[in-house]
C-alpha positions in Angstrom: -14.3 -14.9 14.0 -15.0 -14.7 17.7 -16.5 -11.4 18.9 -13.6 -10.8 21.2 -11.2 -10.9 18.2 -12.9 -8.0 16.5 -11.1 -4.6 16.7 -12.7 -1.6 18.4 -14.7 0.7 16.3 -12.5 3.0 14.2 -13.4 5.6 11.6 -11.6 5.2 8.3 -10.4 8.8 8.6 -9.9 11.0 11.6 -10.6 14.7 11.8 -9.4 17.2 14.3 -10.4 20.8 14.6 -7.0 22.1 13.4 -4.6 20.0 11.4 -1.1 21.2 10.7 -0.9 22.7 7.3 1.9 21.2 5.2 3.4 23.7 2.8 5.3 22.9 -0.3 4.8 22.1 -4.0 4.7 18.8 -5.7 5.2 18.1 -9.4 2.2 17.3 -11.6 2.6 13.6 -11.5 0.8 13.7 -8.2 -2.2 15.4 -9.9 -2.7 12.3 -12.0 -3.8 10.2 -8.9 -7.5 9.3 -9.0 -8.2 9.2 -5.3 -11.7 7.7 -6.0 -10.1 4.6 -7.5 -11.5 1.5 -5.6 -8.1 0.1 -5.0 -7.2 3.1 -2.8 -10.3 3.1 -0.7 -8.7 1.1 2.2 -5.8 3.5 2.8 -5.7 4.9 6.3 -6.1 8.7 6.5 -7.2 8.7 2.9 -9.2 11.9 3.1 -6.4 13.9 4.8 -3.7 12.5 2.4 -5.7 13.0 -0.8 -6.9 16.5 0.1 -3.4 17.6 1.0 -1.7 16.0 -2.0 -4.3 17.6 -4.3 -3.7 21.0 -2.8 0.1 20.6 -3.1 0.0 19.3 -6.7 -2.3 21.7 -8.4 -1.3 22.6 -11.9 0.1 26.0 -12.5 -3.1 27.2 -14.1 -5.1 26.2 -11.1 -2.7 27.9 -8.7 -2.7 31.0 -10.8 -6.5 31.1 -10.9 -6.6 30.7 -7.1 -4.1 33.4 -6.3 -4.7 35.7 -9.3 -1.1 35.6 -10.4 0.2 35.7 -13.9 3.8 34.7 -13.3 5.9 33.4 -16.2 6.1 29.7 -16.9 9.5 29.7 -15.4 8.1 29.0 -11.9 6.6 25.6 -12.7 9.8 24.6 -14.5 12.2 25.7 -11.9 13.7 22.7 -10.1 16.3 22.4 -7.5 19.3 20.1 -8.1 17.7 17.3 -6.2 14.5 17.4 -8.2 12.2 19.3 -5.7 10.0 22.2 -6.8 10.6 25.8 -6.0 7.5 27.3 -4.3 6.0 30.7 -5.2 8.3 32.5 -2.8 11.3 31.0 -4.4 12.1 28.8 -1.4 12.9 25.2 -2.0 10.5 22.9 0.0 11.8 19.4 0.0 10.5 16.5 2.1 6.9 17.4 1.5 5.7 13.8 1.3 7.5 13.0 4.6 5.7 15.9 6.3 2.3 14.8 4.9 2.8 11.2 6.1 4.2 12.3 9.5 1.1 14.4 10.1 -1.1 11.5 9.1 0.5 9.0 11.3 0.6 11.4 14.3 -3.1 12.3 14.0 -4.0 8.7 13.6 -2.2 7.8 16.8 -3.8 10.7 18.6 -7.3 9.7 17.5 -6.7 6.1 18.7 -5.1 7.3 21.9 -2.2 4.9 21.2 1.5 5.4 20.7 2.9 5.6 17.2 3.6 2.2 15.7 7.0 0.5 16.3 9.5 -1.6 14.5 9.8 -5.3 15.3 13.2 -5.6 17.0 15.8 -8.0 15.4 18.8 -9.4 17.3 20.0 -6.9 20.0 18.2 -3.9 18.4 15.5 -2.2 20.4 12.0 -1.5 19.2 11.9 1.9 17.6 9.1 4.4 17.0 8.3 4.6 13.3 8.4 8.0 11.7 8.8 9.5 8.2 12.0 11.5 7.6 13.9 13.0 4.7 15.7 10.6 2.4 18.8 12.8 3.1 19.2 11.3 6.6 19.9 7.8 5.3 23.7 7.4 5.7 25.5 6.6 2.5 26.2 2.9 2.1 23.7 1.8 4.8 20.9 -0.5 3.7 17.5 1.2 3.7 15.9 -1.7 5.7 18.7 -1.8 8.3 18.3 2.0 8.9 14.6 1.6 9.5 15.1 -1.3 11.8 17.7 0.4 13.9 16.2 4.0 14.0 12.5 3.6 13.2 13.0 6.4 10.6 11.5 5.7 7.1 13.5 7.7 4.5 11.0 9.3 2.1 11.4 11.1 -1.2 9.0 13.4 -2.9 7.7 10.9 -5.5 4.7 8.7 -6.1 6.6 5.6 -5.1 7.3 6.8 -1.6 3.9 8.4 -1.1 2.3 5.0 -1.7 5.0 3.2 0.4 4.2 5.5 3.3 0.4 5.0 2.8 0.9 1.3 3.2 3.0 1.8 6.4 0.0 3.8 7.7 -2.4 1.1 6.8 -0.5 -2.1 7.6 2.2 -1.0 10.1 2.5 -4.4 11.8 2.9 -6.2 8.6 5.4 -3.7 7.2 7.4 -4.0 10.5 7.4 -7.8 10.1 8.8 -7.6 6.6 11.5 -5.2 7.7 12.3 -7.5 10.6 13.0 -10.4 8.1 15.1 -8.1 6.0 17.2 -7.4 9.1 17.6 -11.1 9.9 18.8 -11.8 6.3 21.1 -8.8 6.2 22.7 -10.0 9.4 23.2 -13.5 7.9 24.3 -12.6 4.4 25.2 -8.9 4.4 24.3 -6.7 1.5 24.9 -8.0 -2.0 23.3 -8.0 -5.5 21.7 -11.4 -4.7 19.2 -11.0 -2.0 18.3 -14.7 -1.5 14.8 -16.3 -1.5 13.6 -14.8 1.7 14.4 -11.2 0.8 13.2 -11.8 -2.8 9.8 -13.0 -1.5 9.6 -10.0 0.8 10.4 -7.6 -2.0 7.9 -9.1 -4.4 5.1 -8.9 -1.8 6.2 -5.5 -0.5 6.3 -3.9 -4.0 3.6 -5.8 -5.7 1.5 -7.7 -3.2 -2.3 -8.0 -2.7 -4.4 -9.6 -0.1 -7.5 -11.7 -1.0 -9.8 -11.9 2.0 -12.6 -14.4 1.7 -15.1 -16.3 3.8 -15.6 -18.7 0.9 -12.6 -21.0 0.7 -13.5 -22.1 -2.8 -12.7 -18.6 -4.1 -9.2 -18.6 -2.6 -8.5 -22.1 -3.8 -9.7 -21.2 -7.4 -7.4 -18.1 -7.4 -4.4 -20.2 -6.4 -5.2 -22.7 -9.2 -5.5 -20.0 -11.8 -9.2 -20.8 -12.2 -10.4 -17.3 -13.1 -13.9 -18.3 -13.8 -14.4 -19.9 -10.4 -12.6 -17.1 -8.5 -13.5 -13.9 -10.3 -16.3 -14.5 -12.8 -19.0 -16.9 -11.5 -18.9 -15.7 -7.8 -19.0 -12.0 -8.9 -22.1 -11.3 -6.7 -20.1 -12.4 -3.7 -17.4 -9.8 -4.3 -17.1 -6.6 -2.3 -18.0 -3.4 -4.2 -16.1 -0.6 -2.4 -18.8 1.9 -3.5 -21.7 -0.2 -2.2 -20.9 -1.9 1.1 -22.8 -5.1 1.7 -22.7 -7.3 4.7 -23.3 -10.3 2.5 -20.0 -9.8 0.7 -17.7 -12.9 0.9 -14.5 -11.7 -0.9 -12.4 -8.6 -1.3 -8.9 -7.6 -2.4 -6.8 -5.0 -0.7 -3.6 -3.9 -2.3 -0.4 -4.1 -0.3 2.3 -3.4 -2.9 3.2 0.3 -3.1 4.9 -0.1 -6.6 1.6 -1.7 -7.8 -0.3 1.3 -6.5 2.1 3.6 -8.3 1.6 1.7 -11.6 -2.2 1.9 -11.1 -2.0 5.7 -11.4 -2.1 4.8 -15.1 -4.0 1.5 -15.2 -3.1 -1.2 -17.7 -4.9 -4.5 -18.1 -1.7 -6.7 -17.9 -0.8 -5.4 -14.4 -0.5 -8.4 -12.1 -0.3 -8.6 -8.3 1.3 -11.3 -6.3 -1.3 -12.3 -3.7 -1.9 -14.2 -0.5 -5.2 -15.6 0.7 -6.6 -14.8 4.2 -9.6 -16.8 5.3 -12.1 -15.0 7.6 -15.5 -15.6 9.1 -18.5 -13.9 7.4 -18.6 -11.4 10.3 -15.5 -9.8 8.9 -17.5 -8.2 6.1 -19.9 -6.6 8.6 -17.0 -4.4 9.9 -16.3 -0.9 8.8 -13.5 -0.6 6.3 -11.1 0.8 9.0 -12.0 -2.1 11.3 -11.2 -4.6 8.6 -7.8 -3.0 8.0 -6.8 -3.2 11.7 -7.9 -6.8 11.9 -6.2 -7.6 8.6 -2.9 -6.0 9.7 -2.7 -8.5 12.5 -3.6 -11.5 10.3 -1.3 -10.6 7.4 1.5 -9.9 9.8 1.0 -13.4 11.3 0.8 -15.0 7.8 4.0 -13.4 6.6 5.8 -14.2 9.8 4.9 -17.9 9.3 5.7 -17.8 5.5 9.1 -16.0 5.9 10.3 -18.2 8.8 10.5 -21.1 6.3 13.9 -21.3 4.7 12.3 -22.8 1.6 10.1 -19.7 1.0 10.2 -18.3 -2.5 8.2 -15.7 -4.5 6.5 -18.5 -6.5 4.4 -19.1 -3.4 2.6 -15.8 -4.0 -0.5 -16.3 -6.3 -0.6 -14.2 -9.4 -3.7 -12.0 -9.7 -4.4 -9.7 -12.7 -5.5 -6.8 -10.6 -7.9 -5.2 -13.0 -9.8 -8.5 -13.0 -10.9 -8.0 -9.4 -14.7 -7.5 -9.6 -15.7 -3.8 -9.3 -12.1 -2.6 -9.6 -12.5 -1.8 -13.3 -15.7 -1.1 -15.3 -14.7 -3.2 -18.2 -14.6 -6.5 -16.2 -18.4 -6.4 -15.8 -18.3 -8.0 -19.3 -17.2 -11.6 -19.0 -15.3 -11.3 -22.3 -12.8 -9.3 -20.3 -11.5 -12.5 -18.8 -11.1 -14.3 -22.2 -7.7 -12.5 -22.8 -5.3 -15.4 -22.4 -2.3 -13.1 -22.4 -3.5 -11.6 -19.1 -5.6 -14.5 -17.6 -3.2 -17.3 -18.2 -3.8 -21.0 -17.5 -0.9 -20.9 -15.0 1.9 -23.1 -13.9 0.0 -24.9 -11.2 -2.5 -26.5 -13.6 0.4 -27.6 -15.7 2.0 -29.1 -12.6 -1.1 -31.2 -11.9 -1.0 -32.9 -15.2 
């Protein structure tokens, strides 16, 4: 990696003297998020998002202990017709997640002294500034991806799925824009139907369930693609990044891209499997701060997906399966090599069978 390819220094989280305070109330599903989980450490604006979500999703008992109230349990159970909570004053406060993400993306741009990220224009559409908005502004019958591509507005609901989707827009804005661009191209060609076709199927699998293996050791990436778990995850364990103990000698790391996968990891299960791509980097990559890595990777993953999706023969099968809790340092139990002996999770794989 040439020195002039390296991004400018950037802190993983930005802090201003006074941040806008987002008001509202989220249901208790948000309180289940473990913001210290290693697979969340790469999220841009993690500190602001996690602190705000924790404040807005406190349990009733926590809220009562803080404000001294002893209201009846009806407050926590009161829901509006569209599923949003009623706050303590009895006022419905929808679109809370959109407001949190809008604040995060704005303060990130302010810190970087850069404009907000943009869409990648398809056909005769102009580039649009990306922003998070209420789900209610999405016109009935219009494709979600087409609406983003033509307006820059990302419809957002108050649920875990859209919180993580927005977090990935913050972390990989160029890559997400590329994926949306190819959705737009395919929609223009084929329209909207139940069958999306191979290009949109591949986009959807990566967008919902993707992960990025970054490595300066080509053999680790090759072994992963070949379903060789011993050579990719077990034997080279000392080479793998430990998010809690940064080490410049690290040679491999995984960063989750799929927002549905992040949602499932709120309640981790061993069989959870990502669909991954491999990005090769020079060793200098691992000397960068985490935020610098993400900026660099956003460029590289966007280029990778642009090349992949421009091929008419692309298919989801080209994404390499990766049992996500098998990533070294992601899950305490994988420190024991017996963890990888579970053939239901760590399968021999189709590629090895194809070679016979």
